[in-house]
N, C-alpha and C positions, 0 to 999 in steps of 0.2 A: 870300316873307318874305326880309328882308335880315339880315345879321349884326347890325346895330344893333337890329332888332326882336327877333332871337333872344336877344340878351343882356338884354332886358327881361323875359324869361320868369323865373318864380320858380326858385330853385335846386331841383334834384331831391332825392330821387326823385319822380316818374319822371324819367328822363334822356332828353334829346332829341338828335336829330341833324338837321342842315339839309342837304339834298341838292338842288341845283339849285333852291333857293327853296322846296322842299317840306319840311314838318316831319314827322319820323318819331319815333315812340315805340315802345319795345319792352318787353315784360314783363320782369320780373327774370329774369336767366339762371338756368339750372338749376345745382344745386350742383356737379355734375361739371364743367360748363363753367368755373366759378370755380376748381375744384381744378386744372384743366389750366393756366389762366392763372397761378395762383400757382406751380405747379411750374416752368413755363417761366421766369417772372420771376425766381425764386430761382436757377435755373441760369445765366441771363444775368447777373444781378446779381453772383453769385459770380465769374464771369469778369471783369466790368467792375471790380469792386473790386481785382482783381489787375492789370489792364492799364491802367486809367484812360483807356480809349479814348472814353468817352462816357457817356450816361445813358439809362436806360429809364424809361418811365412806363406806368401801367396805367389803363384806363378806370375811372371817367369822367374824361377829361381832353380838353378841346376842342383840336382841330387845325383851324385856319382855313386852308382852301385857297383860297377865293375869297370875294367879298362875299356869295355866296348858298350856300356849301357849307362846313359846319363838321361834321367827323366825329369819332367817338370810336373809334379802333381799340382792340382789346382790350389790345394792348401796342404801344408805339412806342419806337424808339431814335433818338437824335440823337448824332452823333459830336462829339467835342470841337471839331473845326474848324468845326462848324456850330451851336454853342451859341447863337449870336446869334438864332436863330429862336425860342428859348424865351421865354415870357412868364409873367406871374403866372397867367394863365388856362390856359396849356398851351403851344401852339406856333402860330406864324404862318408857315406854309410847310411844305413837304414834309419829313417825317422821312426818315432814311436807310432805315429798316426799319419796316414795319407788320406786325402779326400779327393775324389774325382767327381765332377759334375758332368753328367753325360751329355754329349752332343751327338746328333745323328752321324756326323763325319768321323767321330773318334770312339764311339761306344764299343765297337768290336775290339779295338786295340786296348781300351781301358779295362774291359771285362775279360780280355784274353791274356795276351802275353804280359802286359804291364801288371795285371793282378798276380800272375805267376811270379814275376820278378819280385814284387813286394813280398809275397809269401816266402819265397826262397831266401830272401836276403835278411829276414829278421824283423820286418815291419810287424808290429803287434796287432794293429787294427787298421782297417780300411773302411771308409764310409763312401758309398756310391749314392750320389744324390741324383734322382731322376726327375727332371722337369715334366716328363711325359706322364708319370704316374703320381706325382706329388708325394713321393716316398723316399726313404733312405734305407738302403741295404747295408747291414753291418757285417763285415767279415772280421772275425778274430782268428788270425792265422794259426796260432798255436792250437786252437780248438779244432778248426776245420779249414784247411787251406782252399777248399774247392767250392764250398757252399756258404751262403750267408747264414749267420747264426740267428739273425732277426731281420725282418722287413718292417720298418716303422712307418705307418701311414699318416695321413693328414691329421687325424684326430688324436694322435698318440704323442707320447713324449719319448725322447731319446736320452739314455743314460749310458755311461761307459766307465769301466773300472780305471781307465786312464785319467779320468777327470772326476775324482770323488766329490759328490754333492752337486754336480752339475745336472740340471734337468733342462733339456731343450725341447720346446714344443715344436713339432714339425710344422705346424700351422704358421709359426713365426717365420719360417723360411719361405713358405709359399704364399704368404699373404699378398693378394693382389685383387 
């Protein structure tokens, strides 16, 4: 399938992703998955409201990587300098940051081919939020496209060169 064919599909739900020409559909995420996305988005948005460094978006929002690959990261961030990639549909090109909150049904895809697409396309950083381990894996693709550069656990804080001065307590994500 091509991007042109993909955009002829009816608007969701269900929501689809196009990966290497293959269409993927997932069941609706679990409630806790959505809670984690909302918590992280609020923390990031609060920081961005103060710094005006860029914008975040949450799924479903199409990110067009190639003619046959259109993905929906759970959250993505585009810096102010790169706002030109934003479209009415979502984004056309690699965001600065993508976040995937793992689900049992999508973890293999998120950590496999989707991670590879993010690394190959110029995404600077990927955060993988694991409800199972209450941890966040940080991939910085220019440094290492295949392995996380850090795994931040429940009692630690997350920082990123993408967000100067931001300190996120992992426990704030997984508080329950």
